[in-house]
C-alpha positions in Angstrom: 5.7 -4.3 -3.4 2.3 -5.7 -4.0 0.7 -9.1 -4.1 0.1 -10.5 -7.6 -3.6 -10.5 -8.5 -5.2 -13.8 -7.6 -2.7 -14.8 -4.9 -4.3 -15.5 -1.6 -3.2 -16.9 1.8 -5.2 -19.9 2.9 -5.0 -22.5 5.7 -4.9 -26.0 4.4 -4.7 -28.9 6.9 -3.3 -26.5 9.5 -0.6 -25.1 7.2 -0.6 -21.6 5.8 -0.2 -21.6 2.0 -0.3 -19.2 -0.9 -2.5 -20.3 -3.7 -3.6 -18.8 -7.0 -7.3 -18.1 -7.5 -9.2 -16.7 -10.5 -7.9 -15.5 -13.8 -5.0 -13.6 -12.3 -3.3 -16.8 -11.3 -4.2 -19.2 -14.1 -0.6 -20.0 -14.8 0.3 -20.6 -11.1 -0.3 -24.3 -10.4 1.3 -24.8 -7.1 1.1 -24.1 -3.3 3.7 -22.2 -1.4 3.9 -23.2 2.3 4.6 -20.3 4.7 5.7 -20.3 8.3 4.0 -17.9 10.7 6.5 -15.1 10.1 6.2 -15.3 6.3 2.4 -15.4 6.5 2.6 -12.3 8.8 4.7 -10.5 6.2 2.3 -11.5 3.4 -0.6 -10.0 5.3 1.4 -6.7 5.6 1.8 -6.3 1.8 -0.5 -3.6 0.8 0.8 -2.2 -2.5 2.7 0.6 -0.8 5.0 -1.8 1.2 8.7 -1.6 0.9 11.6 -3.3 2.6 11.8 -0.6 5.3 8.1 -0.7 6.2 8.1 -4.5 6.2 11.2 -4.6 8.4 9.6 -2.2 10.9 6.4 -4.3 11.0 8.4 -7.4 11.6 10.3 -5.8 14.5 7.1 -4.6 16.1 5.4 -8.0 15.9 8.4 -10.2 16.8 11.4 -9.8 19.1 14.0 -9.5 16.4 17.0 -7.2 15.7 16.5 -4.7 12.9 19.4 -6.0 10.8 18.2 -9.6 11.1 14.6 -8.6 10.2 15.8 -6.6 7.2 17.9 -9.6 6.0 14.9 -11.9 6.4 12.5 -9.4 4.6 14.9 -9.0 1.7 15.3 -12.8 1.4 11.6 -13.6 1.4 10.8 -10.8 -1.0 13.5 -12.0 -3.4 12.0 -15.5 -3.3 8.5 -14.2 -3.8 9.5 -12.1 -6.8 11.3 -15.2 -8.3 8.2 -17.3 -7.9 5.9 -14.6 -9.3 3.6 -14.1 -6.3 4.8 -10.5 -5.7 5.3 -7.6 -8.1 7.4 -4.5 -7.7 
C-alpha cells in the first residue's frame, strides 16, 4: 500500500486531516478527518506497507489485540482505497 501522490496529513484547528496538494490531487476536493490511531497508520504507510506490517505497527504503538488491530487496519485501508487516498 502507498499514499496517493499529493495526499498529506495536516493539522487544521487541532484536527488531523488528509488533504490533497499539488497536481497529484487536483481531483480531490475534500478533507478527511482522522483520529490519532488512523493518523498513526497513515504515517506508517511507506510504499512497502501491507496489512501485516501495519497490524504489527499498531500493536507495538497501542495496547491492542492482534485480531482487533488487523480488523481495524483492514477496515481503514478499505475505506482509504474507496476514497482514493491509498493505492495498492
